[in-house]
C-alpha positions in Angstrom: 3.3 -24.5 55.9 4.3 -28.1 55.6 1.6 -30.4 54.3 1.3 -34.0 53.3 -0.6 -35.5 50.4 -3.4 -37.8 51.6 -3.4 -41.4 50.7 -5.8 -44.2 51.3 -8.4 -43.1 53.8 -6.5 -40.3 55.4 -8.2 -36.9 55.9 -8.2 -35.1 52.5 -5.6 -32.3 52.8 -6.1 -31.0 49.2 -8.9 -28.4 50.0 -6.8 -27.0 52.9 -3.6 -26.9 50.8 -5.4 -25.2 47.9 -6.9 -22.5 50.3 -3.5 -21.8 51.9 -1.8 -21.5 48.5 -4.6 -19.2 47.3 -3.9 -17.0 50.3 -0.3 -16.5 49.1 1.3 -18.6 51.8 4.1 -21.0 50.8 3.4 -24.7 51.0 6.0 -27.4 51.1 5.6 -31.2 50.9 8.0 -33.9 52.0 10.0 -36.0 49.5 11.6 -39.3 50.5 15.4 -39.1 50.2 16.9 -42.3 51.5 15.9 -42.6 55.2 14.9 -38.9 55.5 12.3 -36.5 54.2 13.4 -33.3 52.4 11.0 -30.5 52.1 10.1 -28.9 48.7 7.9 -26.0 47.8 5.0 -26.4 45.4 2.9 -23.8 43.5 -0.1 -26.2 43.2 -1.3 -29.5 44.6 -1.1 -30.6 41.0 2.7 -30.2 41.0 2.9 -33.5 43.0 4.1 -36.6 41.3 4.0 -40.2 42.3 6.9 -40.8 44.7 8.3 -43.4 47.1 5.7 -45.9 48.3 3.2 -44.4 45.7 2.8 -41.3 47.9 2.5 -38.1 46.0 5.5 -35.8 46.6 7.1 -32.8 44.9 9.4 -33.4 42.0 13.1 -33.7 42.8 14.0 -30.4 41.3 11.4 -28.4 43.3 12.8 -25.6 45.5 13.9 -26.8 48.9 12.7 -25.4 52.2 14.8 -26.0 55.3 13.0 -27.6 58.3 13.8 -24.7 60.6 11.9 -22.4 58.2 8.6 -24.2 58.7 6.1 -22.4 61.0 3.3 -24.9 60.8 3.4 -28.6 59.9 0.6 -31.0 59.2 1.5 -34.6 60.1 -0.4 -37.7 59.0 -1.6 -40.3 61.5 -3.2 -43.7 61.4 -3.8 -43.5 65.1 -2.9 -40.7 67.6 -3.3 -40.2 71.3 -3.9 -37.1 73.4 -0.2 -36.9 74.2 0.6 -36.3 70.6 2.1 -39.7 69.9 1.1 -41.2 66.6 1.3 -44.3 64.5 2.0 -43.8 60.8 2.7 -46.2 58.0 6.1 -47.2 59.4 9.7 -46.2 58.6 9.9 -43.4 61.2 10.2 -40.7 58.6 8.1 -38.2 60.5 9.6 -39.2 63.9 13.0 -38.1 62.4 11.5 -35.0 60.7 9.4 -33.5 63.6 12.4 -32.8 65.9 14.1 -30.8 63.1 11.0 -28.5 62.8 12.3 -26.3 65.6 10.2 -23.3 64.8 7.0 -25.1 63.9 3.7 -25.9 65.5 3.2 -29.5 64.6 -0.3 -30.8 64.1 -1.6 -34.3 63.5 -4.8 -34.4 61.4 -7.0 -37.4 61.7 -10.6 -38.5 62.0 -11.9 -38.7 65.5 -12.2 -42.5 65.4 -8.4 -42.6 65.0 -7.9 -41.0 68.4 -6.9 -43.8 70.8 -6.2 -44.0 74.5 -2.5 -44.6 74.2 -0.1 -45.2 71.4 2.9 -47.4 72.4 5.8 -45.0 72.7 9.4 -45.8 71.6 12.4 -43.7 72.6 12.7 -42.4 69.1 9.1 -41.4 68.7 8.3 -37.6 68.3 5.0 -36.2 69.6 3.1 -33.5 67.8 1.9 -30.3 69.5 -1.8 -30.4 68.5 -4.2 -33.0 67.2 -7.1 -31.9 65.0 -10.0 -34.3 64.3 -13.3 -33.8 62.6 -14.8 -33.4 66.2 -12.2 -31.7 68.3 -8.9 -30.0 68.8 -6.5 -31.3 71.4 -3.4 -29.6 72.7 -1.1 -32.5 73.5 -0.1 -33.1 77.1 
């Protein structure tokens, strides 16, 4: 599983990550490396350190996980539409990462009020497969 560390008012991923880790499933988090995200395994949510843009991320020496080895990926969203297009904090990191997750079900997690009618789509934007909010689950169109 690929997760992200919640910041600001994002849905708190910590309880989910801790439950997944307790089940014995491997969990990776992204780490900013230049213009890309590398994926690193953690044994605990507490392994995360302050990283780029003050976002918690795994330490640089944490074991790597290749994108094609991810089976399920949680993706953050400030806003998301039913087609699976999302707006993040900018930089396009997840838009570059999502297409490399060839074996993964990608899932944006957000509060229901963050679901919007339509996110402006750019040619480089990558849609997610599923949107999960506190009120519903949507399979993207």
